[in-house]
C-alpha positions as CSV (number, residue, x, y, z in Angstrom):
1,X,-205.6,362.2,200.4
2,X,-202.3,361.3,199.0
3,X,-200.8,358.0,200.0
4,X,-197.8,358.4,202.3
5,X,-194.5,357.9,200.6
6,X,-192.7,354.7,201.4
7,X,-189.7,355.2,203.7
8,X,-186.4,354.9,201.7
9,X,-184.5,351.8,202.3
10,X,-181.8,352.0,205.0
11,X,-178.4,352.5,203.6
12,X,-176.5,349.3,203.4
13,X,-173.5,349.1,205.7
14,X,-170.1,349.0,203.9
15,X,-168.4,345.6,204.2
16,X,-166.0,345.3,207.1
17,X,-162.4,345.8,206.1
18,X,-160.6,342.5,206.9
19,X,-157.3,344.3,207.3
20,X,-158.7,346.7,209.9
21,X,-160.4,343.8,211.8
22,X,-157.1,342.0,211.9
23,X,-155.2,345.0,213.2
24,X,-157.8,345.5,216.0
25,X,-157.5,341.8,217.0
26,X,-153.7,342.1,217.1
27,X,-153.9,345.3,219.2
28,X,-156.3,343.5,221.6
29,X,-154.0,340.5,221.9
30,X,-151.0,342.7,222.5
31,X,-152.9,344.6,225.2
32,X,-154.0,341.4,227.0
33,X,-150.5,340.0,226.8
34,X,-149.1,343.2,228.2
35,X,-151.5,343.2,231.2
36,X,-150.9,339.5,231.9
37,X,-147.1,340.1,231.8
38,X,-147.4,343.0,234.2
39,X,-149.5,341.0,236.6
40,X,-147.0,338.1,236.5
41,X,-144.1,340.4,237.2
42,X,-146.0,342.2,240.0
43,X,-146.7,338.8,241.6
44,X,-143.1,337.8,241.3
45,X,-142.0,341.0,243.0
46,X,-144.6,340.7,245.8
47,X,-143.8,337.0,246.6
48,X,-140.7,337.8,248.8
49,X,-142.6,340.5,250.6
50,X,-145.6,338.2,251.2
51,X,-143.3,335.4,252.4
52,X,-141.7,337.9,254.8
53,X,-145.0,339.0,256.3
54,X,-146.2,335.5,256.5
55,X,-143.0,334.3,258.3
56,X,-143.2,337.1,260.8
57,X,-146.5,335.6,262.1
58,X,-145.1,332.1,262.5
59,X,-143.0,330.1,264.9
60,X,-139.4,329.6,264.2
61,X,-139.7,326.0,263.1
62,X,-142.5,327.0,260.6
63,X,-140.6,329.6,258.6
64,X,-138.7,327.2,256.3
65,X,-141.3,324.4,256.3
66,X,-141.9,322.7,252.9
67,X,-144.3,323.2,251.3
68,X,-144.8,326.9,252.3
69,X,-147.8,327.6,254.4
70,X,-148.7,331.1,253.4
71,X,-151.4,331.5,256.1
72,X,-150.2,329.9,259.4
73,X,-152.6,327.9,261.5
74,X,-151.9,330.2,264.5
75,X,-151.1,333.8,263.8
76,X,-148.4,334.8,266.3
77,X,-149.1,338.6,266.7
78,X,-147.0,338.4,269.8
79,X,-143.9,338.6,267.7
80,X,-144.6,342.2,267.0
81,X,-144.8,342.8,270.7
82,X,-141.7,340.8,271.7
83,X,-139.4,342.4,269.2
84,X,-139.5,345.7,271.1
85,X,-138.2,343.9,274.2
86,X,-135.5,342.0,272.5
87,X,-133.7,344.9,270.8
88,X,-134.1,348.7,271.1
89,X,-136.2,348.8,268.0
90,X,-137.7,352.2,268.8
91,X,-134.2,353.8,269.1
92,X,-133.1,352.3,265.8
93,X,-136.2,353.4,264.0
94,X,-135.9,356.9,265.4
95,X,-132.3,357.2,264.4
96,X,-133.1,356.1,260.8
97,X,-136.0,358.5,260.7
98,X,-133.8,361.4,261.9
99,X,-131.1,360.7,259.3
100,X,-133.6,360.1,256.5
101,X,-135.6,363.3,257.1
102,X,-132.5,365.5,257.6
103,X,-130.7,364.2,254.6
104,X,-133.8,364.3,252.4
105,X,-134.5,367.9,253.4
106,X,-130.9,369.0,252.7
107,X,-130.7,367.1,249.4
108,X,-134.0,368.6,248.2
109,X,-132.8,372.1,249.2
110,X,-129.3,371.9,247.7
111,X,-130.4,369.9,244.7
112,X,-133.2,372.2,243.7
113,X,-131.2,375.4,244.3
114,X,-128.2,374.2,242.3
115,X,-130.4,373.0,239.5
116,X,-132.0,376.4,239.2
117,X,-128.5,377.9,238.7
118,X,-127.6,375.3,236.1
119,X,-130.9,375.7,234.2
120,X,-132.1,379.4,234.5
121,X,-129.0,381.4,235.3
122,X,-126.5,382.2,232.5
123,X,-122.8,382.4,233.4
124,X,-119.6,381.4,231.7
125,X,-118.8,377.7,231.8
126,X,-122.2,376.7,233.0
127,X,-122.7,373.7,230.8
128,X,-119.2,372.4,231.2
129,X,-119.4,372.7,235.0
130,X,-122.7,370.9,235.0
131,X,-121.3,368.0,232.9
132,X,-118.3,367.7,235.1
133,X,-120.5,367.6,238.2
134,X,-122.9,365.1,236.7
135,X,-120.0,362.9,235.7
136,X,-119.3,362.2,239.4
137,X,-122.3,359.9,239.3
138,X,-120.2,357.5,237.3
139,X,-117.5,357.3,239.9
140,X,-118.1,354.4,242.3
141,X,-118.4,355.2,246.0
142,X,-115.7,352.6,246.8
143,X,-113.2,354.8,244.9
144,X,-113.4,357.6,247.4
145,X,-114.7,355.8,250.4
146,X,-111.3,355.7,252.2
147,X,-110.4,359.4,251.6
148,X,-113.8,360.4,252.9
149,X,-113.3,358.4,256.1
150,X,-109.9,359.9,256.6
151,X,-111.3,363.4,256.3
152,X,-114.1,362.7,258.7
153,X,-111.7,361.1,261.2
154,X,-109.3,364.0,261.1
155,X,-112.3,366.4,261.6
156,X,-113.3,364.2,264.6
157,X,-116.7,363.6,263.2
158,X,-116.7,359.8,263.1
159,X,-119.3,358.1,265.4
160,X,-121.5,361.1,264.9
161,X,-124.4,361.9,262.6
162,X,-122.5,364.8,261.2
163,X,-120.3,362.6,259.2
164,X,-123.2,360.9,257.3
165,X,-125.2,364.2,257.0
166,X,-122.3,366.2,255.6
167,X,-121.4,363.5,253.1
168,X,-124.9,362.9,251.8
169,X,-126.4,366.4,252.0
170,X,-125.4,367.0,248.4
171,X,-126.1,364.7,245.5
172,X,-125.4,365.0,241.7
173,X,-128.4,362.9,240.9
174,X,-130.8,365.3,242.6
175,X,-129.3,368.2,240.7
176,X,-129.7,366.3,237.4
177,X,-133.3,365.4,238.2
178,X,-134.4,368.9,239.2
179,X,-132.6,370.5,236.3
180,X,-134.4,368.3,233.8
181,X,-137.7,369.4,235.3
182,X,-136.7,373.1,235.4
183,X,-135.8,372.9,231.7
184,X,-139.5,372.2,230.9
185,X,-140.5,375.6,232.5
186,X,-140.4,378.4,229.9
187,X,-137.5,380.9,230.3
188,X,-139.9,383.7,229.5
189,X,-141.5,383.2,232.9
190,X,-138.2,384.0,234.6
191,X,-137.4,386.9,232.3
192,X,-140.7,388.5,233.0
193,X,-140.1,388.1,236.8
194,X,-136.6,389.7,236.4
195,X,-138.2,392.6,234.5
196,X,-140.7,393.1,237.4
197,X,-137.7,393.4,239.7
198,X,-137.8,389.9,241.3
199,X,-134.3,388.7,242.4
200,X,-133.0,385.3,241.5
201,X,-133.7,384.1,245.0
202,X,-137.3,385.3,244.7
203,X,-137.7,383.6,241.3
204,X,-136.4,380.4,242.8
205,X,-138.7,380.6,245.9
206,X,-141.9,382.1,244.4
207,X,-141.9,380.6,240.9
208,X,-139.7,377.6,240.5
209,X,-140.5,375.7,243.7
210,X,-144.3,376.0,243.4
211,X,-144.1,374.8,239.8
212,X,-141.9,371.8,240.6
213,X,-143.8,370.0,243.3
214,X,-143.9,366.6,241.4
215,X,-140.1,366.7,240.9
216,X,-139.5,367.7,244.5
217,X,-141.7,364.9,245.7
218,X,-139.8,362.4,243.4
219,X,-136.4,363.5,244.7
220,X,-137.6,363.5,248.3
221,X,-139.0,359.9,248.0
222,X,-135.9,358.5,246.3
223,X,-133.6,360.2,248.8
224,X,-135.6,359.0,251.8
225,X,-135.7,355.4,250.6
226,X,-132.0,355.4,249.7
227,X,-131.0,356.9,253.1
228,X,-133.4,354.6,255.1
229,X,-131.9,351.5,253.4
230,X,-128.3,352.6,253.6
231,X,-126.2,350.1,255.4
232,X,-122.6,350.8,254.5
233,X,-122.6,354.5,255.5
234,X,-123.8,353.9,259.1
235,X,-121.7,350.7,259.3
236,X,-118.5,352.7,258.6
237,X,-119.1,355.8,260.6
238,X,-121.3,354.8,263.5
239,X,-119.9,352.6,266.2
240,X,-122.0,353.5,269.3
241,X,-125.1,351.3,269.7
242,X,-127.3,354.2,270.6
243,X,-126.6,355.8,267.2
244,X,-127.3,352.7,265.1
245,X,-129.9,352.8,262.4
246,X,-132.5,350.1,261.9
247,X,-130.4,348.4,259.3
248,X,-127.4,348.1,261.7
249,X,-129.7,347.0,264.5
250,X,-131.3,344.2,262.4
251,X,-127.9,343.0,261.3
252,X,-126.7,342.8,264.9
253,X,-129.9,341.0,265.9
254,X,-129.3,338.4,263.1
255,X,-125.8,337.8,264.4
256,X,-126.9,337.3,268.0
257,X,-130.2,335.4,267.3
258,X,-129.5,333.7,264.0
259,X,-132.0,330.8,264.7
260,X,-135.0,333.0,265.6
261,X,-136.1,333.4,262.0
262,X,-139.7,334.5,262.8
263,X,-138.4,337.4,265.0
264,X,-135.9,338.4,262.3
265,X,-138.7,338.6,259.8
266,X,-140.8,340.6,262.2
267,X,-138.0,343.2,262.5
268,X,-137.7,343.3,258.7
269,X,-141.4,344.0,258.3
270,X,-141.2,346.8,260.8
271,X,-138.3,348.3,258.9
272,X,-140.2,348.2,255.6
273,X,-143.4,349.7,256.9
274,X,-142.3,353.4,257.0
275,X,-141.1,353.3,253.4
276,X,-144.3,351.6,252.3
277,X,-146.4,354.3,254.0
278,X,-144.4,357.2,252.6
279,X,-144.6,355.6,249.1
280,X,-148.3,355.1,249.3
281,X,-148.8,358.8,250.2
282,X,-146.4,360.2,247.6
283,X,-146.8,357.8,244.7
284,X,-149.0,360.2,242.7
285,X,-146.4,363.0,242.8
286,X,-143.6,360.5,242.3
287,X,-145.1,359.0,239.1
288,X,-146.0,362.5,237.8
289,X,-142.5,363.8,238.4
290,X,-140.7,360.8,236.8
291,X,-143.1,360.9,233.8
292,X,-142.6,364.6,233.3
293,X,-138.8,364.4,233.5
294,X,-138.9,361.5,230.9
295,X,-141.1,363.4,228.5
296,X,-139.7,366.9,228.7
297,X,-136.2,366.4,229.9
């Protein structure tokens, strides 16, 4: 029998490149610093919200106590029951929800439809008209606030929801956002649909809308939050208490009961909860829509 051959020696590993090791360490350090910075910024952003929630469960004399007691000794859940008896909170929340849902629906409809025309329909002066329309974003609202009010007053629409709905049903930002997303959809898709006999309305409804769900969700979320938090619009046009939104209702409560800090914080928490719930449900589409607009716009 022949003796078995000795196994060849294992190949020696090449020496580590000190430059590559240094680059890896620097990347690791940058990543750690980035995450630490994000955590710090997140905590700074959440501190006011945490203080508001904590204050809503305290007594009035405990709200501004120093040092801050983040978790009260006695949680006063009764504040969230008493607030409904102190002010018509349900009416205010319902009014805000009605305006926010209505204006959001109209802005998504008009913004997406106008954006389709500016992105996929060719007509003379399209780009110039789009630039002129988008330029209105740079005009401050205070510049045309008085003329708008005079128009609504002469149309006898003040102290009605129609004044706010008509003024906010159209938005240049929504058109810009949707157009940027539509530009990422190939024109060949629309041309093929036209060859197959589909009308422009059919292309918009059957092709563009189903493909632009992330952008639609982003626009809907931004519009809903903006309308829900709007104070100046309802303050100018709505004078009847039964028409007030939650922002006007809370401001009136602060003026009447300026020493009841815990109850004020309770109302603030209730006004924030709907926005928080909607954002939690729509954040995936919101982030996807904003990221897509940023990359392909």
